[in-house]
C-alpha positions as CSV (number, residue, x, y, z in Angstrom):
1,X,-11.9,12.6,10.7
2,X,-11.8,14.9,7.7
3,X,-12.5,14.4,4.1
4,X,-10.1,14.7,1.1
5,X,-10.8,14.7,-2.6
6,X,-9.2,11.7,-4.1
7,X,-9.9,10.5,-7.6
8,X,-12.8,13.0,-7.9
9,X,-14.5,11.7,-4.7
10,X,-14.7,13.1,-1.2
11,X,-13.4,10.3,1.0
12,X,-13.0,10.3,4.8
13,X,-9.4,10.2,5.9
14,X,-7.5,10.4,9.2
15,X,-5.2,13.2,10.1
16,X,-2.3,11.5,8.3
17,X,-4.3,11.1,5.1
18,X,-5.0,7.3,5.5
19,X,-8.4,6.2,4.3
20,X,-10.9,5.8,7.1
21,X,-12.8,3.0,5.3
22,X,-11.0,0.0,3.8
23,X,-14.0,-0.4,1.5
24,X,-13.7,3.1,0.0
25,X,-10.5,2.1,-1.8
26,X,-10.3,1.1,-5.5
27,X,-7.7,1.2,-8.2
28,X,-8.5,4.8,-9.1
29,X,-8.0,5.9,-5.5
30,X,-4.7,4.0,-5.4
31,X,-3.5,5.7,-8.7
32,X,-4.5,9.1,-7.4
33,X,-2.8,8.6,-4.0
34,X,0.4,7.3,-5.7
35,X,0.4,10.2,-8.1
36,X,0.1,12.7,-5.2
37,X,3.3,11.0,-3.8
38,X,5.1,11.1,-7.1
39,X,4.7,7.4,-7.9
40,X,3.5,5.8,-11.1
41,X,2.3,2.3,-10.2
42,X,3.8,-0.5,-12.2
43,X,2.8,-4.2,-12.2
44,X,5.4,-4.8,-9.4
45,X,3.7,-2.1,-7.2
46,X,0.3,-3.7,-7.9
47,X,1.6,-7.1,-6.8
48,X,2.5,-5.6,-3.4
49,X,-0.7,-3.6,-3.1
50,X,-3.0,-6.4,-3.9
51,X,-1.1,-8.8,-1.6
52,X,-1.4,-6.3,1.2
53,X,-5.2,-5.9,0.7
54,X,-5.8,-9.6,0.4
55,X,-3.8,-10.4,3.5
56,X,-5.5,-7.6,5.5
57,X,-8.9,-8.9,4.4
58,X,-8.0,-12.4,5.6
59,X,-6.2,-11.6,8.8
60,X,-7.3,-8.1,9.9
61,X,-3.7,-6.6,9.8
62,X,-1.0,-6.1,7.2
63,X,1.8,-8.6,6.7
64,X,5.3,-7.8,7.7
65,X,7.7,-6.9,5.0
66,X,9.3,-10.4,5.6
67,X,6.0,-12.1,4.9
68,X,5.5,-10.1,1.7
69,X,9.0,-11.1,0.5
70,X,8.4,-14.7,1.4
71,X,5.0,-14.9,-0.3
72,X,5.6,-12.8,-3.5
73,X,9.3,-11.9,-3.6
74,X,10.0,-14.1,-6.6
75,X,7.2,-12.3,-8.5
76,X,8.4,-8.8,-7.4
77,X,12.0,-9.5,-8.3
78,X,12.4,-12.6,-10.5
79,X,16.1,-12.2,-11.4
80,X,17.6,-11.3,-8.0
81,X,16.5,-12.1,-4.5
82,X,13.8,-9.7,-3.2
83,X,14.8,-7.9,0.0
84,X,13.3,-5.2,2.2
85,X,15.4,-2.8,0.2
86,X,13.6,-3.9,-3.0
87,X,10.3,-3.0,-1.4
88,X,11.7,0.3,-0.2
89,X,12.8,1.0,-3.7
90,X,9.3,0.5,-5.0
91,X,7.8,2.7,-2.2
92,X,10.7,5.2,-1.5
93,X,8.6,7.5,0.7
94,X,8.2,5.1,3.6
95,X,8.5,1.5,2.3
96,X,5.8,-0.6,3.8
97,X,4.0,2.4,5.4
98,X,3.7,4.0,2.0
99,X,2.5,0.8,0.4
100,X,-0.1,0.4,3.1
101,X,-1.3,4.0,2.6
102,X,-1.7,3.5,-1.2
103,X,-3.4,0.1,-0.6
104,X,-6.0,1.8,1.6
105,X,-5.1,0.1,4.9
106,X,-5.8,2.1,8.1
107,X,-2.8,3.9,9.6
108,X,-3.0,2.2,12.9
109,X,-2.4,-1.2,11.3
110,X,0.9,-0.1,9.8
111,X,2.9,0.3,13.0
112,X,4.7,-2.9,12.3
113,X,6.3,-1.6,9.2
């Protein structure tokens, strides 16, 4: 493990830059991580991020993109059907994997994305 300065704090990260501790995450950390990846988080991004975190807290692993779409797809894309492509459009540098990274989930849980 190494540390990285994120949002003005030194946080433990793995070799890929994923947070070592789920509890070290907060909104400032997410904003900083997203900015480093060229993203400005919108309310649609936050819907996905919060859902990922809530699901992980409850089940110990992230939901599949299919579950995200089923659970909050209508909120993410109210006028047209939400698809995996919709999620990849929100998180263009890796889709679900990028979303999990910004949401503060550990890397090894994102292999299903």
